[in-house]
C-alpha positions in Angstrom: -60.7 -11.7 -21.6 -59.0 -15.0 -22.4 -55.4 -15.5 -23.4 -56.5 -16.2 -27.0 -58.5 -12.9 -27.1 -55.5 -10.9 -25.8 -53.2 -12.4 -28.5 -55.8 -11.6 -31.1 -56.1 -8.0 -29.9 -52.3 -7.5 -29.9 -52.1 -8.9 -33.5 -54.9 -6.6 -34.6 -53.0 -3.6 -33.3 -50.1 -4.1 -35.6 -46.8 -6.0 -36.1 -43.3 -4.6 -36.2 -41.3 -6.2 -39.0 -37.6 -6.5 -38.9 -36.4 -5.2 -42.4 -32.8 -5.8 -41.6 -31.8 -2.1 -41.3 -28.6 -1.6 -39.4 -27.9 1.3 -37.1 -24.9 3.6 -38.0 -22.1 2.6 -35.6 -19.3 4.5 -37.3 -17.5 7.7 -36.1 -19.7 10.8 -36.1 -17.3 13.6 -37.4 -19.3 16.5 -36.1 -19.2 20.2 -37.0 -15.6 20.5 -38.4 -16.4 17.8 -41.0 -19.7 19.4 -41.9 -18.0 22.8 -42.4 -15.2 21.2 -44.5 -17.7 19.3 -46.7 -19.9 22.4 -47.2 -16.8 24.5 -47.9 -15.5 22.0 -50.5 -18.9 21.7 -52.2 -19.2 25.5 -52.3 -15.7 25.9 -53.8 -16.6 23.4 -56.5 -19.9 25.3 -57.1 -18.0 28.6 -57.5 -16.4 27.2 -60.7 -19.4 25.2 -61.9 -18.1 21.7 -61.1 -20.8 19.2 -60.4 -23.2 21.1 -62.7 -23.7 21.4 -66.4 -21.4 22.9 -68.9 -23.3 26.3 -68.9 -22.4 26.7 -65.2 -18.7 26.5 -66.0 -18.7 29.1 -68.8 -18.4 32.3 -66.8 -15.9 31.2 -64.1 -13.6 29.4 -66.5 -13.8 32.2 -69.0 -12.9 34.8 -66.4 -10.0 32.7 -65.1 -8.7 32.3 -68.7 -9.0 36.1 -69.4 -7.1 36.8 -66.1 -4.3 34.5 -67.2 -3.8 36.2 -70.6 -1.4 38.9 -69.5 0.8 36.3 -67.8 0.9 34.3 -71.1 1.7 37.3 -73.2 4.4 38.3 -70.7 6.0 34.8 -70.9 6.0 34.9 -74.7 7.5 38.4 -74.7 10.2 37.5 -72.2 11.1 34.4 -74.1 11.4 36.2 -77.4 13.4 39.0 -75.9 16.0 36.7 -74.5 17.9 36.9 -71.2 17.6 40.1 -69.3 14.3 41.2 -70.9 12.2 43.2 -68.4 8.9 41.8 -67.1 6.0 43.6 -68.8 3.5 43.2 -65.9 3.8 44.1 -62.3 3.0 41.5 -59.7 1.2 43.7 -57.2 -1.1 45.6 -59.6 -1.1 42.9 -62.4 -3.3 44.7 -65.0 -5.5 46.7 -62.7 -8.4 47.5 -65.0 -8.5 44.0 -66.3 -8.4 42.6 -62.8 -11.3 44.9 -61.6 -13.3 44.1 -64.7 -12.9 40.3 -64.3 -13.6 40.3 -60.6 -16.7 42.4 -61.1 -18.1 39.7 -63.4 -16.9 36.8 -61.3 -18.4 38.2 -58.1 -21.7 39.1 -59.8 -22.0 35.7 -61.4 -20.7 33.3 -58.8 -21.6 34.9 -55.4 -25.3 34.3 -56.0 -24.5 30.7 -57.1 -23.2 30.0 -53.6 -26.1 31.5 -51.5 -29.1 32.6 -53.5 -30.3 29.1 -54.5 -30.4 27.9 -50.9 -32.4 31.0 -49.9 -34.8 30.6 -52.8 -35.3 26.9 -52.0 -35.7 27.5 -48.3 -33.4 24.7 -47.3 -31.5 26.6 -44.7 -33.3 24.9 -41.8 -31.9 21.6 -43.1 -28.3 23.0 -43.2 -28.7 24.6 -39.8 -30.0 21.6 -37.9 -27.8 20.0 -35.3 -24.9 19.7 -34.9 -24.3 22.6 -37.3 -24.6 26.0 -35.8 -26.2 29.0 -37.4 -23.0 30.9 -38.3 -21.3 27.8 -39.6 -23.1 28.1 -42.9 -22.0 31.6 -43.8 -18.5 30.8 -42.5 -18.2 27.9 -44.9 -19.5 29.9 -47.8 -17.2 32.8 -47.1 -14.1 30.5 -46.8 -15.0 28.8 -50.0 -15.6 32.0 -52.0 -12.5 33.6 -50.6 -10.5 30.6 -51.9 -12.2 30.8 -55.3 -11.4 34.5 -55.6 -7.8 33.8 -54.5 -7.5 31.2 -57.3 -8.7 33.7 -59.9 -6.4 36.5 -58.5 -3.2 34.7 -57.5 -2.8 31.8 -59.9 -2.3 34.2 -62.9 0.4 36.0 -60.7 2.1 32.6 -60.2 2.0 32.0 -63.9 3.5 35.4 -64.5 6.3 34.5 -62.1 7.0 31.1 -63.7 7.0 32.6 -67.2 9.5 35.3 -66.1 12.0 33.1 -64.2 12.1 30.5 -67.0 13.9 33.1 -69.1 15.7 34.8 -66.3 19.4 33.8 -66.0 21.1 33.1 -62.7 20.0 32.7 -59.1 20.1 36.4 -58.5 17.4 37.1 -61.0 15.2 34.4 -59.6 15.7 35.8 -56.1 14.7 39.3 -57.4 11.6 38.0 -59.0 10.7 36.0 -55.9 11.0 39.0 -53.6 8.7 40.9 -56.0 6.2 38.0 -56.1 5.5 37.8 -52.4 3.9 41.3 -52.1 1.9 40.5 -55.3 0.4 37.4 -53.7 -0.4 39.2 -50.5 -2.2 41.9 -52.5 -4.2 39.2 -54.2 -5.1 37.7 -50.9 -6.2 41.1 -49.6 -8.5 41.5 -52.6 -10.0 38.0 -52.2 -10.7 38.5 -48.4 -12.5 41.8 -48.9 -14.3 41.3 -52.2 -15.6 37.8 -51.1 -17.2 39.3 -48.0 -18.9 42.1 -50.0 -20.0 39.9 -52.8 -21.6 37.3 -50.5 -23.3 39.9 -48.4 -24.9 41.6 -51.4 -25.9 38.2 -52.8 -27.6 37.2 -49.5 -30.3 39.8 -49.8 -32.4 37.9 -52.2 -33.0 34.4 -53.3 -33.5 35.5 -56.9 -30.1 35.0 -58.7 -30.8 37.6 -61.4 -31.5 40.3 -58.8 -28.5 39.4 -56.8 -26.3 39.5 -59.9 -27.6 42.9 -60.8 -27.1 44.4 -57.4 -23.5 43.2 -57.2 -22.6 44.3 -60.8 -24.2 47.7 -60.3 -22.5 48.3 -57.0 -19.0 47.5 -58.1 -19.3 49.0 -61.6 -20.9 52.3 -60.5 -18.5 52.9 -57.6 -15.5 52.1 -59.7 -16.7 54.4 -62.5 -17.5 57.2 -60.1 -14.1 56.9 -58.4 -12.3 57.0 -61.7 -14.2 60.0 -62.9 -13.6 62.0 -59.7 -9.9 61.1 -59.7 -9.7 62.2 -63.3 -11.4 65.5 -62.6 -9.3 66.2 -59.5 -6.1 65.5 -61.5 -6.9 67.7 -64.5 -3.7 69.1 -66.0 -0.1 67.8 -65.9 -0.1 67.0 -62.2 2.4 64.5 -60.8 1.2 61.8 -58.6 3.4 63.1 -55.8 1.8 66.5 -56.0 -1.8 65.4 -56.6 -4.5 67.4 -54.7 -6.1 66.0 -51.7 -9.4 65.5 -53.6 -7.6 63.1 -56.0 -6.0 61.2 -53.1 -9.4 60.7 -51.3 -11.6 60.1 -54.4 -10.5 56.4 -54.4 -12.4 55.8 -51.1 -15.6 55.4 -53.0 -14.8 52.1 -54.7 -13.6 48.8 -53.1 -11.1 48.4 -56.0 -9.5 51.8 -55.5 -9.6 51.4 -51.7 -7.6 48.2 -52.0 -5.1 49.8 -54.3 -4.8 52.7 -51.9 -4.0 50.3 -49.1 -1.4 48.6 -51.4 0.4 51.9 -52.0 0.1 52.9 -48.4 1.8 49.7 -47.3 4.8 50.3 -49.7 3.7 49.4 -53.2 5.7 51.3 -55.8 3.9 50.3 -59.0 1.6 53.1 -60.3 -2.1 52.5 -59.7 -5.4 54.0 -60.8 -5.2 56.6 -58.0 -2.3 58.9 -56.8 -0.2 57.8 -53.9 -2.5 58.5 -50.9 0.5 59.7 -48.8 -0.8 61.0 -45.5 -4.3 59.8 -46.4 -3.2 56.2 -46.5 -4.6 55.5 -43.1 -8.0 56.5 -44.4 -7.7 53.8 -47.0 -6.7 51.2 -44.4 -9.6 52.1 -42.2 -12.0 52.0 -45.2 -10.8 48.5 -46.2 -11.3 47.2 -42.7 -14.8 48.9 -42.6 -15.8 47.2 -45.9 -14.6 43.9 -44.6 -16.4 44.3 -41.3 -19.6 45.5 -43.0 -19.5 42.5 -45.3 -18.8 39.9 -42.6 -21.1 41.5 -40.0 -23.9 41.9 -42.5 -23.5 38.3 -43.7 -23.7 37.0 -40.1 -26.7 39.2 -39.3 -28.5 38.1 -42.5 -28.1 34.4 -41.7 -29.1 34.8 -38.1 -32.4 36.1 -39.5 -32.6 33.6 -42.4 -31.8 30.6 -40.1 -34.8 31.5 -38.0 -37.2 31.2 -40.9 
């Protein structure tokens, strides 16, 4: 074959055109940056930011409802003048309202973080290198815990600010601050445990409606059943300190009453929905840890399986 024939054959095989694309030569941030970006995106999604107005209705409404007691307290303290007692406790806030709001928030927003990705089958894209398989649920859990913490503790901070504005003297401010810290820690405990349970239940299905129903039914039914059993066990004029063992242990059914039992066991003095657990306080602590471990362990196991699809 002549040189001209070889050149013609090479030309017929194809030509590589230089389009001017440049290779990325910047810093590759790696796994920590991926986790931070996914966590920030998920936190925004938990409140509907980056989506339409309809996605913001439930989370913003629940946050506003949670803040109402703090606003009412601030108005009452301001009208009552110096020395007016605070109407709402920091550690329990308004327990029934808090449980109601968190049930709706968890049921509506936990599926928002995980169900869509399961339904769209985009997990292999997330879990490609350099992101590891458990980085995805870790980022989602951190983001949802932060979202729950905002809903739970920001109203407590507003309650604190509304109280100290009308409280005279440094001693009153110090008293309120000492009472605030346990309240914030209780809110953090709620956020850590409830976020794990909510995401675990939501990760079972890619259909958001089903995930919402499962979460709402679980929290509502366990809370209702615990309340009924506590009420039955405490029939009659029984003091909390002399409540029967059945009333002390009935709260182990619901995550909400379990968390309140832990609060009382650790020294909380504000009255809650269940009697002071007393010697049964350790059972509430063990149950809270079991719920957390079940949520996190189940979430990790679920995404080990989902990531392999």
